[in-house]
Structure formats: structure tokens, C-alpha cells
N, C-alpha and C positions, 0 to 999 in steps of 0.2 A: 538419301545416297550418297561420296564426294567419289570418283574414277577415276584415278591414277593412272598410268603406266599400266606396268602390272598389276596391280589388287585395285578394291577397296573403300573404302569407309563407310563401314554406319553408325550413326550417330542418333547414338538410344534417349538423344534427350542432355544432351547437354547446354547447362543453365546457370544459371547465377543471382536468387533474390540479394542481395545489401544487407547483410545481417543480419544471415534468416540458415542461409543454404546454397551447395554450390552442388553440381552436378558432370561427373564425364563419367562415361559408356559409352564404348569405341570401343570395335568391331569389324577388323580385318582380312579378308578374304583374297587370292588372290589360286581363285584356282583354276583359271584360263592362262597361268602368266608361265610365259618360254623356260626353259628350263632348257638354253640348249649350251649353254655357258653353268649348271650345275652336274648331269647327268654322269659330262668326260670326268669326272674327278674320281677318283677312287671313294672307298666308303669313308673308308681312315679321315679324309681330309675332309669329304664332310659332312663327321661328325665333328670335328675340330673347327669345319667354321662354324661347325649350329652352332654349342658351344660358343665358340669368341661373340655371333649376334647373340645371343642371352644372354652374359656379362650385357655390352655394349644398353639392350632393352631395358636389362633390370636395373640402371648404371642409368637412365632415365626414366624411371619409370623411380628413383630414389629422390631423381631434378624436382620431377612429379609430388612427391608427399612431402619434401621439404616444402614447396611452394603455397600447396596444402595446410600446412602447419601456419604459417606465411598468415592466407590469407585466414583463417581460423583463430587469430592474437586476431587482426585487422577490422576479421566481421564483430567479436566478441563490441572493440570496441565500437561501432560502428550502432551496437546493438545497448550500449553503452545512453549513447546518445539516445538514441532514437523515445529505448523509455525515459528519460530527462525531459524530450522534449513533448513530448503527454504527460510529463507532470506538469510541461509548465502551461500547457493545455488552457490546464482543468479552469473554466472562471471559478472565482468567484460567489459562494452561494446567498441566493434573494433573501431578504429573509423582514422582518419586523420592524425589525432594534427594541424590542419585547414590548411592543408598543401594539393592542388592538386597533388592528384592518378591521371596517363590514365591507364587502362585496354588493358585484348587486346578484345576488342567488338572497342574501342575508345571510348571507355566512360569513363570522369574526370567523378571523385569526390573527394568529399569535406565533412568532415566532424570529430563532440567532440564529449562531451558524448551526445549534448542534441541532437542538428540536424544533417541532413545529402540535399545538394548536387548538384542531378547528372546532367550531361548535353553535350549532344551529336550532333556536328553536322555533315548530313551526302549526301553526289554526292549521290541524286536518277534519278539526268539528266537520262536522252533516246533518245533511238527513234521514233518518232511518223506518224509513216506510210498512219496512214489516215489526216495527219494532212500537209497541204503545207510547213511550217518551217522543216519539216524533223526531225531533232532535239530541240528535247524542252526538255529547262537549266533548273532543278530543286533542289535546296540546301534544308531538311529538315533542323527543330531543334526545338530536344524534350531534356526538362529541366523543376526539377521539386526536389520541397523542399519538407522534410520529416522529422517526427520525430525519433531521433537512439536511442530506448528503446534499455535494455542489454535484456528487460520481451518479448520475441517470441509471434506475435502475435504482437507489440509495435515500430512497423512502421506505421503512419496513414499521410496521407498526408498533407502538408499545403497549397502550392501553387504550380499548371505547365502548362506545354502548349507544342500545338507542331502546329509549321508553319509552313512553306512551302515559299519558295522566292525562285526567276530568276534568281538571281543571289550570290559571296561567300558572295559579301563582307557586302551585306542585309543584308544575316546567322548570321556576328557574328557579325555586331554593335547592334542586339536584343538580340543574345545574352549577349553580351557583359553589356548592359541595368539592363538585368536579373539578370546576378553576381552579379553585383554594386547593385541594390534595396532593398540584399535578402545576401552583405556583411555581418553590421552589424549582426547580427547571429553567424558567425567564428572571432573574438575577442579574444572569454574568453574557456579554454577546457570544461572546468564545467562553460554555461552563465545561468543563473536561468529561471526559467525555469516558461511556462504563465500556470494559475488556471485550464486551458482545458483542460491540456496535464496531470494536476497532481500525475494522480491515476497510466498511462503508468511509472513512475519511483518511484512507492511505489510494495512496495511484505509485501504483510499481514496489508495493514495501514498504514509502515511503509518507511518513506523514505530512497533510497538507499545508499550507501553510496558517499559520493563524489558529492553531492546535494542539491536546494536550489532553494528553492520556495514560486511565489511567495501567494501562500495557506499557508503558517506562514507567521505569525511576524515577520520580523526579526528584532536581537537583539538587546535586546536598549541603548543602550546608558549610558557606567556606573559612573556614575556619582555622586562627594565624594560630599557627607550631609554630614552640620560640625552635630555637636555633640551634645546633650542640655547642655552643661557643657560649649564651644564656644556661644552657640550659650547667656548663660549664661553673659564669659568675655565678646563679642559683647559689651551688652544692660551694664553692668558695665563702660563699658569703655567709655561709654560714658557720660551718668551719672556723674562717676569723670570731663570729659571736660565740657557739661554742670557745674556740681558744680564747678573749679572751672572758671567758667567766672564773673562767679553768683560773685564772690571773689574778685575776679583781677575789676569786676567794685563797688562792695564796696568799691575801696582801695584807689579807685579811688573819685570817692565820698569825703571820710572823706580829703582829698589830699586840695580839693576844698575848 
């Protein structure tokens, strides 16, 4: 609360968040103010004085509104700048340039700017004392295909499975088939993004640099269009050719 000579002001949260929000809410109280300069006046004078004071308030209010509108325009520009900064701060996604890379845990990974595939074959063979055979061969295969967006939480599962085989040969054959089935995703460094994953590669509605999306229309191939003069020239040429043929025919008719 701010105290002045004959009134108090309560501030209910005046604040500014650049590019987002402005808040101005004040309340005035003059319950303990001296009224000696007013109570001696006639009711008509007081009413006229009140209307004049209220009109001055209205003018001040309109000035404030004008300033608020000016702030709105400026805040919108500040927000656009902030959104552009957010866009530029997104780091480029890390990938293996469509080459298989093996990690320390035995998992293999291939990736580009849009897709990532991981796979692993693990020997889970073990002794089973409750079985008559004793030793139980077991090979587990785990694979998955994901989006490889540079955005946080931009990795979305596209396909994947975990399967168990009784021998290593069957496990490797199955995995080779899965790798072949998705090999078409890893022929380009930046393949075209399907519409359903488009938002994963956008920041503030803008497609990140280096990407192509099915959601955006392909650029129209440049086609050279004949100018008006060229079209007229073509028409005149046809007319001259036709006139020449007619003239030649007339000459032939005369000689006959």
C-alpha cells in the first residue's frame, strides 16, 4: 500500500512479463481524507465538480489504454523474437549418417536426421534344473525403429518387437529380415518426413532447417511461360504462313 496526503493506493499486482503479460490493478481509498474544502459547497457545485473529475479520470484511462495497446504491439514483436531465438537454439540432431554403429552394450544403431533403428541379439541360454534337458538354448532379438527428432521427447516409436529363438541362426535370419524391411528409411541423410511425424521436426510452427515434410507442398517446377509478345509473334507467324499458302494457290490457279 502506498500512502499519500489524502488517499491510499492498493496495488493488486502491477507487473510486466516482456512479450507475454502486463498487469495493472490499483484501488484508491480516501476514507480518512479531509473534506472541509468540499462540504461547504452547494450540491450543484459538487455534482458539477464530480462530473469534471470523472471526465479527467476518463481521459487518464484512455491514455492508459492507448499505452496498453502500444505495449501489446511491442509485446507481440518481442514474442516473435523469443520464438525465433527458441527456433535457432535447437541443436542439430546427432546421427550415424546411415551407418551401423555398435555400442558398448552390444546394441547396434543406424540413424539419420529423421529415423533411428536399434537392434540387439543376446544369448540368454541357461541351465534349467527343472527340465529334463538341463541346458536350454535361448537367443533373444530386440529391435525398434524410432523418429530421431532434435526436439526433446522427439523420439516416437514407429515399429519394434522382441522375440526369442532356440538357435542363433534363426535369430540372426529374423533380424536380417527386419533390417531389410526398413532399409529404405536409411538411404538419405534427411529423408522426407511423413505428415504424422511433421510436428516432431517443427519449432514454433517452423520446420527445422535441413528437413523436408510431406505436409508442405512440393516446390512447383519452374516452367518458362511465353510472354504476350511471344504469343502474338507466334499468331502472326501462323497468319503469314496461311496467307502465303493462299497466295501461292491463287498464282497456281492463274497459270492454269
